[in-house]
C-alpha positions in Angstrom: 27.4 42.4 -57.4 25.9 38.4 -58.0 25.4 38.3 -54.0 23.1 41.0 -54.9 21.3 39.9 -57.3 20.6 36.4 -55.7 19.7 37.8 -52.4 17.1 40.0 -54.2 15.7 36.6 -56.2 15.8 34.5 -53.3 14.2 36.8 -50.4 14.2 35.4 -46.5 12.3 37.0 -44.1 14.7 38.2 -41.1 13.2 36.3 -37.8 11.2 38.2 -35.6 13.3 39.6 -32.1 11.8 38.6 -29.0 11.1 40.6 -26.4 13.6 39.5 -23.6 11.2 39.3 -20.9 9.6 36.7 -23.6 13.0 34.6 -23.7 13.4 34.5 -20.4 10.2 32.9 -19.7 10.7 30.2 -21.8 14.0 29.5 -20.9 12.6 29.6 -17.3 10.2 26.9 -18.0 12.6 24.5 -19.9 14.5 24.8 -16.8 11.5 24.1 -14.7 10.8 20.9 -17.2 13.8 19.4 -17.1 14.3 20.1 -13.4 11.2 18.0 -12.8 12.3 15.3 -15.3 14.9 14.5 -12.6 12.6 14.4 -9.5 12.9 11.1 -7.5 10.1 11.4 -5.4 6.2 12.8 -6.6 6.4 14.8 -3.8 8.7 16.9 -5.1 8.1 16.2 -8.6 4.3 17.8 -8.3 5.2 20.9 -6.1 3.5 23.9 -7.7 2.3 21.9 -10.5 -1.4 21.9 -11.2 -1.7 18.9 -13.9 -0.4 15.4 -13.8 2.5 13.8 -16.0 1.9 11.6 -18.8 2.8 8.3 -17.0 0.2 8.7 -14.3 -3.0 9.2 -16.3 -4.6 5.4 -16.2 -6.2 4.3 -20.2 -10.3 5.8 -19.8 -11.3 2.0 -19.3 -9.3 2.1 -16.3 -9.6 5.7 -14.0 -11.5 5.6 -10.6 -15.1 6.6 -11.1 -15.0 9.4 -7.9 -18.7 9.0 -7.4 -20.1 5.8 -8.3 -18.8 4.1 -4.5 -20.9 3.2 -1.4 -19.9 4.8 2.1 -19.3 1.8 4.7 -21.4 1.3 7.6 -21.1 -1.6 9.9 -23.4 -3.7 7.7 -20.6 -3.3 4.8 -17.3 -3.6 6.9 -18.1 -5.2 10.1 -16.6 -3.3 13.1 -15.6 -6.3 15.6 -14.8 -5.0 19.5 -11.9 -7.0 20.9 -12.5 -6.0 24.2 -13.2 -9.8 25.7 -11.3 -11.7 23.0 -10.1 -13.8 26.1 -13.0 -13.4 27.9 -16.7 -14.4 28.2 -17.8 -13.4 24.5 -14.7 -14.8 23.2 -16.9 -18.0 20.9 -18.8 -14.8 19.9 -15.8 -12.7 18.8 -14.3 -15.8 17.2 -17.4 -16.5 15.0 -17.5 -12.8 14.2 -13.8 -12.8 12.5 -14.7 -16.1 11.0 -18.0 -14.4 9.6 -16.5 -11.5 8.4 -13.0 -13.6 6.3 -14.9 -15.3 4.7 -17.8 -13.0 3.6 -16.0 -9.9 3.6 -11.9 -10.3 3.4 -12.1 -7.1 5.6 -12.9 -5.9 9.0 -12.4 -3.3 11.2 -11.3 -3.6 15.1 -11.4 -1.8 18.3 -10.2 -2.1 21.9 -7.1 -3.5 20.5 -5.0 -3.1 23.1 -2.8 -0.4 20.7 -2.6 2.5 23.4 -4.2 6.1 21.3 -1.0 7.8 21.9 1.1 5.4 20.0 -1.4 5.6 17.2 -1.3 9.3 17.5 2.8 9.8 17.9 2.7 7.2 14.5 0.7 9.1 12.4 2.2 12.4 13.4 5.8 11.1 13.5 4.9 9.4 9.4 3.9 13.2 8.4 6.7 14.6 9.7 9.4 12.3 7.9 7.6 13.3 4.3 8.0 17.0 5.6 11.7 17.1 5.8 13.8 19.0 3.0 14.1 16.5 -0.1 17.5 16.0 0.8 17.4 14.7 4.1 14.5 12.6 2.5 16.2 10.9 0.0 19.0 9.7 2.5 16.3 6.9 2.3 15.8 6.8 -1.4 16.4 3.4 -3.3 14.7 1.8 -6.0 16.1 -1.9 -5.1 13.4 -3.7 -3.8 15.6 -6.0 -2.0 16.7 -3.7 0.8 15.0 -3.8 3.7 14.7 -0.4 4.4 13.8 2.2 1.2 12.2 5.2 0.3 10.5 5.2 -3.1 7.5 6.0 -5.0 4.8 4.4 -6.8 5.0 0.9 -6.5 8.2 -1.1 -8.5 9.6 1.6 -10.7 11.8 -0.7 -12.1 9.1 -2.5 -14.2 5.6 -0.7 -14.6 5.1 1.2 -17.3 2.4 3.8 -15.1 3.1 5.2 -12.0 0.7 5.2 -8.6 0.0 9.0 -6.8 2.4 7.7 -4.2 5.7 7.8 -2.2 6.1 5.4 0.4 8.9 4.8 3.0 8.9 0.7 3.7 10.4 -0.8 6.5 11.3 -4.3 7.8 10.6 -4.4 11.5 10.4 -8.1 12.5 13.0 -9.0 14.5 13.1 -5.2 15.5 16.4 -5.2 16.6 17.9 -6.6 13.4 16.6 -3.7 10.9 15.9 -0.5 13.5 19.7 0.5 13.2 18.3 0.6 9.3 15.7 3.2 9.7 15.6 6.7 9.5 17.0 8.7 12.7 15.5 12.2 11.4 12.8 13.1 12.8 14.6 12.1 15.9 11.7 10.0 17.5 11.3 8.0 14.8 13.2 4.6 15.6 11.5 4.9 19.6 8.5 5.7 18.4 8.0 3.2 15.2 9.7 0.4 17.1 7.0 0.8 20.0 4.4 0.5 17.6 5.9 -2.0 15.7 6.0 -4.3 18.5 2.5 -3.5 19.6 0.9 -4.0 16.3 2.4 -7.5 16.3 1.2 -8.4 19.7 -2.4 -7.7 17.8 -1.7 -9.5 15.3 -0.3 -12.7 17.2 -4.0 -12.1 18.8 -5.8 -12.1 15.3 -4.0 -15.4 14.2 -5.1 -17.2 17.2 -8.4 -16.2 16.8 -8.4 -16.9 13.1 -7.1 -20.5 13.7 -9.7 -21.3 16.1 -12.2 -19.7 13.7 -11.3 -22.3 11.2 -10.8 -25.2 13.6 -7.5 -25.3 13.6 -4.6 -25.5 16.9 -4.5 -22.0 17.6 -0.7 -21.4 17.0 -0.9 -23.6 13.7 -0.9 -20.2 11.2 1.7 -19.0 13.4 3.7 -22.0 13.1 3.2 -22.2 9.6 5.0 -18.8 9.2 8.3 -20.2 9.9 10.7 -17.7 11.5 7.8 -15.0 10.4 7.9 -11.9 8.9 6.9 -8.1 9.3 7.1 -5.1 7.2 5.5 -2.1 7.2 4.7 1.1 4.8 4.6 4.8 5.1 2.3 5.9 2.7 2.2 9.5 1.6 -0.5 10.7 -1.1 -0.4 14.3 -1.9 -2.8 16.6 -2.9 -3.4 15.4 -6.9 -4.8 18.3 -9.0 -6.8 15.7 -11.2 -7.6 12.9 -8.9 -10.5 10.9 -12.0 -7.3 10.3 -13.6 -5.5 8.2 -11.7 -4.6 6.1 -8.5 -2.7 5.9 -4.9 -3.0 2.3 -5.8 -5.0 0.7 -8.1 -7.2 -2.4 -7.3 -5.2 -5.6 -6.1 -4.9 -8.5 -3.2 -1.9 -8.3 -0.6 0.5 -11.0 -1.1 1.0 -11.9 2.8 -1.0 -13.5 5.7 -2.7 -10.7 7.4 -2.4 -7.1 6.8 -3.8 -4.4 9.7 -4.0 -0.7 8.1 -3.9 2.4 10.3 -4.9 5.8 8.4 -5.2 9.2 9.3 -8.8 10.7 8.9 -8.6 12.0 5.0 -10.8 9.1 3.1 -8.8 6.6 0.8 -9.5 3.6 1.3 -11.8 1.1 -0.9 -12.8 -1.8 -0.8 -14.9 -4.3 -3.9 -17.6 -5.9 -2.0 -20.2 -8.0 -3.8 -18.9 -6.3 -7.3 -19.1 -2.6 -5.9 -16.3 -0.2 -4.4 -17.4 0.9 -1.0 -15.3 3.2 1.0 -13.6 2.5 4.1 -13.9 5.8 6.0 -11.7 6.0 9.1 -13.0 5.6 12.5 -10.6 7.2 15.1 -8.6 4.8 16.9 -9.4 1.7 15.2 -7.2 -0.7 12.3 -9.0 -1.9 9.4 -7.8 -5.8 9.0 -7.1 -7.3 5.8 -6.8 -11.3 5.0 -4.0 -11.5 2.5 -3.4 -14.2 -0.1 -1.6 -17.0 2.1 -4.3 -16.7 4.5 -6.6 -17.5 1.3 -4.4 -20.5 0.7 -3.9 -22.1 4.5 -7.7 -21.7 4.5 -8.2 -23.6 1.3 -10.3 -21.2 -0.1 -12.7 -20.4 3.1 -11.1 -17.1 3.2 -10.9 -14.2 1.1 -8.6 -12.2 0.2 -10.2 -9.1 -1.6 -9.3 -6.7 -4.0 -9.0 -2.9 -2.6 -7.1 0.2 -3.8 -6.5 3.8 -2.9 -7.8 6.6 -4.3 -6.8 10.1 -3.8 -8.0 13.8 -3.9 -7.1 17.8 -4.9 -7.8 19.0 -1.4 -5.5 16.8 1.4 -2.4 15.2 1.5 -3.4 11.3 3.4 -1.6 9.2 5.4 -1.7 5.0 5.5 0.2 3.0 7.3 -0.2 -0.8 7.0 1.7 -4.0 8.6 2.3 -6.5 6.7 2.8 -9.7 8.8 4.1 -13.0 6.2 5.6 -16.6 6.7 9.5 -16.2 6.4 10.8 -16.8 2.7 11.6 -20.2 3.2 8.3 -21.1 4.4 6.7 -23.4 2.5 2.9 -22.6 2.2 0.0 -24.6 1.5 -3.4 -25.8 2.5 -4.2 -26.7 6.1 -4.2 -30.5 5.8 -7.3 -30.5 7.9 -9.5 -28.4 5.7 -9.1 -30.8 2.8 -11.1 -33.6 1.9 -12.7 -35.3 -0.8 -15.1 -32.9 -1.1 -12.7 -30.0 -0.5 -9.7 -30.6 -2.1 -6.8 -28.7 -2.2 -6.8 -25.8 -4.1 -3.5 -24.6 -4.2 0.0 -26.7 -4.6 2.6 -26.1 -2.2 5.2 -23.1 -2.5 7.4 -21.1 -0.5 6.4 -17.7 0.2 10.1 -16.1 -1.5 8.4 -18.1 -4.8 4.9 -16.4 -4.0 6.6 -13.4 -3.5 9.3 -12.8 -6.7 6.1 -13.4 -8.7 3.6 -10.8 -7.1 6.6 -8.1 -7.2 7.7 -8.6 -10.7 3.9 -8.9 -11.6 2.8 -5.3 -10.3 -0.4 -4.3 -8.8 -3.2 -5.6 -11.4 -6.6 -6.7 -10.2 -5.5 -10.3 -11.7 -4.1 -12.4 -8.3 -1.2 -14.4 -8.5 -2.8 -17.1 -6.7 -4.2 -18.3 -10.3 -0.2 -19.2 -10.8 -0.1 -21.8 -8.0 -3.3 -23.7 -8.7 -2.5 -27.5 -8.8 -1.4 -28.9 -12.5 
């Protein structure tokens, strides 16, 4: 027949028959990949995975050198004892704070007044939250940065092309009564313990702001008055173990947009600060806080105090928790250099602007080594 002739002229090999076990294995792999693409949080995406997805891989020129850094000591990151801040060594502590703000932009504090048990509770409750089942955590998820309570990942998933190796729970917390009902109620003690922590950290911030004002030669309440109604928010950062930490960042180098940041970190190292052109690892000291100057403080001080680049690196063995508290102006507060710090020899380095204007540019730009402050210099 013509069929048999055509078949003989144009033979086509039979497709090989795959073993059913291999078919199932391939199908399972495809299903697994499809499932991971729908995961909203890094913690769930990376469960059981031994390499990082391409969207987390930094360009070769922008990867952390995990061997080229210094280990911090008191000569690199000052440790300031606040015990006698209002005692006989007041003036000496003020000088220490001023020098640290001017030369480092970072310092550590001990005897700060926040109880040790409260610090332990805060770290424990943060870890418990990130250990909740995925379905429970995702009740708090949002990629809308305008939400005052939200769980998200990376930095700004709406705008960024490269992702950062972290999940975070962001909470506004001043005035406390305006926000606490939005917070998670699981773990059960979350609202109570986090609320107590926020209140105590705010008291520490206000003492530090008085000291910093005084160190600049300003009235004690100058900086607080410049903030308008004031704002306080915090992040519970969770950095899962990373199978290829040399390819990515928990957070790349950046400055903080706010006024001042109070950082609590667990016992796992990860924070690095740029000092004299060299990255310095700020290894945790139990029951201390890291204090760093933010962009708004650099403006108010007319560049006397520096908002310094810092970053978070990750590791392949241990999860890491860090909890920064960000103290900032209210959105409508007008920020500019203190008039007392401006003269013929020291002209104003920035124009006046509202904090809302600054923060919008900061958030949309994403974390980058170029500071937003350059956009607010006088014309």
